[in-house]
C-alpha positions, 0 to 999 in steps of 0.5 A, spaced: 292 897 158 291 897 165 297 896 169 297 896 177 304 895 179 311 897 177 318 897 179 322 903 177 329 906 179 329 914 182 335 918 182 336 925 184 341 930 181 348 931 183 350 937 186 355 941 182 362 942 184 365 948 187 370 952 183 377 954 184 379 961 181 383 967 183 381 974 181 386 976 175 385 983 174 390 988 170 391 993 176 389 988 182 396 985 184 394 980 189 387 978 187 383 973 192 379 967 191 373 968 187 371 961 186 363 960 185 359 955 189 356 949 185 348 949 184 344 944 187 342 937 184 334 937 182 330 933 187 325 927 185 318 929 186 311 925 185 305 928 184 298 924 184 293 926 178 286 924 176 287 924 169 291 918 169 288 911 172 294 906 170 301 905 171 302 903 164 307 909 163 312 905 167 312 898 164 318 900 159 320 907 162 323 904 168 329 909 170 328 916 172 333 921 173 333 929 175 338 934 173 345 935 176 347 942 178 352 945 174 359 947 177 361 953 180 365 958 176 370 964 176 368 971 179 363 968 184 359 965 179 354 960 182 352 954 178 345 953 176 341 949 180 338 942 177 331 942 175 327 938 179 324 931 176 316 931 177 313 924 176 306 923 175 302 917 178 295 916 179 291 917 185 291 911 189 298 909 188 302 907 194 310 907 193 314 902 197 322 901 198 322 895 193 327 891 197 324 891 204 316 893 202 316 899 207 311 904 205 315 911 203 308 915 201 301 914 199 298 918 194 291 919 195 289 926 194 289 929 187 295 934 186 299 931 192 306 932 191 311 928 195 319 929 195 322 922 194 329 924 194 333 930 195 338 933 190 345 933 192 348 940 195 352 944 191 360 944 193 362 951 196 368 955 191 374 956 194 372 963 196 369 960 202 376 957 205 380 964 205 383 965 212 389 969 215 393 963 215 391 960 208 390 966 203 390 962 197 386 956 198 387 951 192 381 947 193 374 947 193 368 943 196 365 937 191 358 937 190 354 932 194 353 925 190 346 924 187 341 919 191 338 913 188 332 908 190 328 903 187 321 903 189 315 899 187 309 903 185 302 899 187 296 902 185 289 901 189 283 904 186 279 909 190 272 907 192 267 907 197 264 900 196 267 894 193 263 888 189 266 881 191 263 874 189 264 869 184 265 869 177 258 870 174 254 872 180 252 878 176 257 883 179 258 887 172 251 887 171 249 890 177 255 895 176 252 897 169 245 898 172 246 902 178 252 906 175 255 910 169 260 904 168 260 900 162 263 893 163 264 888 159 258 883 160 258 875 158 256 868 160 263 866 162 268 866 168 273 872 169 269 877 164 272 882 168 279 882 168 281 889 171 277 893 176 272 897 174 269 903 177 262 906 177 259 912 180 252 911 183 248 918 183 242 917 188 236 921 188 237 924 194 244 927 192 248 922 195 253 919 191 257 912 191 264 910 188 263 902 187 269 898 184 267 891 181 273 887 183 275 881 178 271 874 180 274 871 186 276 863 186 278 859 192 285 860 193 285 867 191 288 870 197 295 865 195 295 868 188 290 863 185 287 866 178 291 873 180 286 873 186 291 876 191 293 882 185 285 883 185 284 883 192 289 889 194 284 894 190 279 892 196 283 895 201 281 902 201 274 901 200 269 902 206 263 897 205 263 891 201 257 888 197 257 881 197 253 879 190 251 871 190 248 867 185 241 866 188 239 861 183 245 856 184 247 857 176 252 851 174 250 847 180 253 852 185 251 852 193 250 860 194 251 859 202 257 855 200 260 861 196 259 866 201 263 862 206 268 861 201 269 868 199 269 870 206 275 865 208 279 868 202 278 875 205 280 873 212 286 869 209 288 876 205 287 881 210 283 881 217 282 888 216 278 887 209 274 881 212 272 886 218 269 891 213 261 892 213 258 887 208 251 887 205 249 880 202 246 881 195 242 875 193 242 876 185 238 873 180 231 872 184 228 873 177 230 866 176 225 860 178 231 856 181 232 862 186 226 860 190 230 854 192 236 857 196 233 864 198 231 862 205 237 858 206 241 865 204 237 869 209 237 864 215 245 864 214 245 872 214 241 872 220 245 867 224 251 871 222 248 878 223 249 880 215 244 885 212 240 881 207 237 884 200 234 879 195 235 883 188 235 882 180 240 886 177 238 884 170 231 886 172 232 892 176 229 889 182 230 891 189 236 895 188 234 902 191 233 899 198 240 895 198 244 902 196 240 906 201 243 901 206 250 901 203 250 909 204 248 908 211 254 903 212 258 908 209 257 914 213 258 910 219 265 910 217 271 915 217 270 920 211 278 920 210 281 916 205 284 909 207 292 911 207 298 907 208 302 910 213 309 912 212 314 906 214 321 908 210 325 914 211 330 915 206 337 916 209 339 923 209 346 925 206 352 927 210 354 934 209 361 934 207 363 941 209 366 938 216 373 938 213 377 938 207 384 935 206 389 937 201 396 935 199 400 941 199 407 938 198 410 930 197 410 929 204 405 934 207 398 935 208 393 940 210 386 939 213 382 945 214 374 947 215 370 950 220 369 944 225 377 944 225 377 951 227 372 950 232 375 944 235 382 947 236 379 953 239 377 949 245 382 944 246 388 945 249 393 940 246 399 942 251 395 937 256 395 929 255 387 929 256 387 935 250 391 931 246 387 925 247 381 928 245 384 931 239 386 924 236 379 922 238 376 927 234 381 926 228 378 918 228 371 920 229 370 925 224 373 921 219 380 925 218 385 919 219 381 915 214 381 921 209 388 921 210 389 914 209 385 914 202 390 920 200 396 915 201 399 918 207 405 915 209 409 914 216 412 921 218 408 925 213 407 932 216 399 934 217 397 941 218 391 943 222 390 951 223 396 953 226 398 946 229 403 941 225 404 934 227 408 928 224 403 922 222 404 915 225 399 909 224 
């Protein structure tokens, strides 16, 4: 089953919690803290692979979670790091943030790996919080929470050349004749229901990768006949071969068909419409083609479009057409078309700034490196210094944390060697 779109939920691993523990040895009277750190949570990583060419694996499995880090343990035992989660996607998969549609990453090279989410950092054990004034810290740091994001995977085939044209113009026949592809061919609309890729090996050592896009109809750019879903597969191509039925089968007008298809391309994407395009007037082996060939050629000359009369079924005129396509392709950049990153996942805030513990019914203690640093350069005896101190407590979220812990009016707050009463 060919599936080229999927919406999935990704979740990194949570960081393990730090441990609260103290040395308990027979001949050690006052063992210090020995709580180990928690392990880091696993990352979520995407890998582009060539042996997968559909997103069908994501049709029913839609949530992917990396492993959590283990909690720290006594005697300085560190928690084990959570395993990273590596998700394999086809080369050519664009990853977008589902809510906004912004590009997170474009997976265009085989073996490319991209970290989508970082696992949470492990929390520090209580061994890190021993100070001259707090020799038996009864607290440890919690591990960072996991990150989660909903993404849309969008597969766009990688090809040098895209085939466009109305149903039954002969695109599938052309691809089967010039390449190793074996698409289904029959005389009815929409024979091709999924993009077909073929590799053309030319006699002078050049190769072309050609994508046969399902037949377009009027309104395709707005989604009629799933046209907009098919058109996206042309976005990475460098040259378009526009195959038109020169015999006017079923009463069609080839020139009008060229105009309508190009209007659909323009409505979908101006960039797509501006790609180099070669008109291949197909079915010249049929008698009715003589009626239209001159009109097609005049239109192409007026619009400066390369014109090549061919018969895919009879193998006529194919080499000159392919030579021109190679020439046009080599004028374009050899680098794959890549959609630039537009979305950056938010960085988790480090919770190491401070720790708040309730040491008695109406007493709280706030500690941490940022607290010690602030107290080192702030003179609380001055009005200006005390105002800065109050601002620091608010801006760093310390007051909010105290309120979450249900601090009450008149409770004692200790910071390092400083104590004050809490008033809202």
